[in-house]
N, C-alpha and C positions, 0 to 999 in steps of 0.2 A: 513442838508446836501442837497445840490442842485444837479441838474442833471449833471453839469460839474464835480463835485467831484465824482459822481457815475460813470461817463465815465472813470475816471482814475483808479477806484478800480476794475472794471469789468475784465480787463485782468489778474490782480493779483488773483482774486477769481477763474477765469477759470483755471489758471495754477495750483493753489492749488488743485482744484477739480480733475484735470487730474492726478496729482501726487498721490492723495489719491486713485483714481480709479485703477491706475496701481499697487499700493501697495496691495490693496484688491484683485486684480486679481492674483497677485503673491502668496499671502498667500493661496488663494483658490486652486491654482495649486499645491502648496506644500502639502496641506492636501489631495488633490485628489490622488497625487502620493503615499503618505504614505498609504492611504486606499487601493489602488490597490496593493501595495507591500504586505500588510498584507493579503489581500484576495488570492493573488497568492501563498503565502507561506503556506496557509492552506493545499494544496494538495501536499506538498513536501514530499520526502522521504530523511531522513537525514542518512548518512552513517558515522560512526565513526570507526576508526581502529587504533590499536596501536601494532606495532610489538615488540617482545621481545625475549630474549633467555631464555628458561626455564631450570631448573637445569639438565635435562637429555641431554642437548647439542643441541637440535633441535630448529630451529627458529619457533616461534609461532605467531599467530596474532588473536586477538579477534576482530571480526567484528560485530558491533552493527548496526542493521537496525532499525531506528526509524520511525514510521508511523505517519505523521501529517495530513493525508488525511481522506476522508470520507469512504473509502472502506477498507476492511480487506485485508492485503497483506500476501503473503507467500514467503519465500525464498526457491527456488526450487533447486538451484545448485550453485556450486562454482568451479572456475578453476583458476589455476596458470599460468600466462603468463611469469613471470620473477622471479627468474633466470631460464633460459632455462634448461630443463632436470630435474626439481624438481619433486618429488613425493608428492602429497597432500593427507591429511587425515583430518577427522573431529574427534575431541575428544568427544566421546559419554558421558564421565563422566563430561565434562564441566570444568575440572580443569587442563587442559593441562598436563595430564600424571602424576600428583602428587599423584594420588591414585594408588593402585597396578595394576589394569589391564591396563597397558600401552602397546599399540601396535603401533610400528612405521609403517609408510607406507610400505606395502610389495611390491605390483606390481607397475609397471610404470603407475601411475595414475595421470593425470593432471586435471581430472574432477571428482568431487564427487557430489553425489545427497544429497540434504539437504531437510528437511521438518520442517521449523520453521515458526511459525505464528506471525505476528504483527497486533494486532487488531486496529480498527479505533480509533483515538484520539477523534473524535467528539462524539462517543458513550460513552466515559468515562468522559465527562465534568461534567455530573450531579453527578457522584460518588464523595463522600467526601473522601474516602480512597485513599491514594497515591498508585498508581499501576504502575507496569512496563509491563503491558499487551500490550502496544503500541510499544514495541520493541522486536526484535528477536536477540538473541545473537548466533553467529556462531563461536565456538572456533575451529580455523583451526591451524594445524601445518604441516610442510613439511620437507622433507629431501632434502637438496640442493646438488648440485654436490660437489665432493670432494674438488675442488679448491675454492669454494665460502666461504667466511668468513665474509660476511656482504656486504651491498650495497642496491640497489633499489629492492623492491618487488612490483610486479604488480599482482593483483588478480581481477578477474571479478566475480560479484555476480549477479545471476538471480533472479529478483523479479517479481512476478505475482500477479494480483488481483484475489481474489476469486469470485468477482462479474461478471467477464467476462471470456470468453474462449480465449482471445487474448494471443498471444505469450508473454512469459516473457521478460521484458526489462533487458538488461545487464548493470550493473553499474560498472565502473572501479574504483578500489581503488589502489592508488600508494603511498607507504610509504618507508622511508629510515630506514634501520636497521643498527646500528653501528656495528663496529667490534666485533667479539666474545670475551667475557671476558675470562681471563685466567682460571677461575674456570670451565667454560663450556668447554674449550679446554682440560683440564685435564680429565673431565668426558667422553669426546669423544674418548680419546686415549685408546688403549687396555691395559689391566692390565698385561703386560708381566713381570714386575718386581715382582709382587705378586705371579705369577705362578712359577717363578724360586725359590722363597724362600721356 
C-alpha cells in the first residue's frame, strides 16, 4: 500500500471512527440516565390504593404506603377531599368491618389521625426473611353522602420522616370506585319488610 492509497482510506477511517464514537457516547448516556433513575427511585414513597365496596355497604379503601427510602416514615393523618361531605374513619381491626366491632363514622370527620410506621427499605436489604416492614397499611372507610353511589374518590395522606422535625408532606390519592353492587344496596336499605312480619 502506498501513500496515495492511504490518502483515499483516511476519510473513510475518520468517518467510521466518528460514528463509533457517537454510538459509544449514546450508549454511555443511556447507562448514565438509567443509573440516575435507579438512584432517584431509591428515595421514593410508593402509594397503592384500591377502593372497594365491603359487605356492610360502605365504600372502603386500603392505602398502602411503601417506603423505598433511607429514612423511616410514619403516616400521620388522612383526609377525604372527594366526595364532598363524606365522613372518614380508620378501621382499627384492619379487616374493613368484617369482624364484630364495626363502628361506622359517627361525627362529621373529614380528617383522621393515623400512626402507622413504614421502616426503611435500605435497613432491611441484609435481612434474608421476606418482610412487609417497609410498608404501612391504612385501612380507611367512609360514609358518603346519600346521593353518592360510586365515582371518584380523592384522599390525602400525610407522610413524615422520623429523622427530622419537618412538616409532613401530603400525598394525593385519586381512584375511581364503580357503582355500588346490588348486594351492597340491599344491605344498606332498612329492613322494613322484616319488621312488619
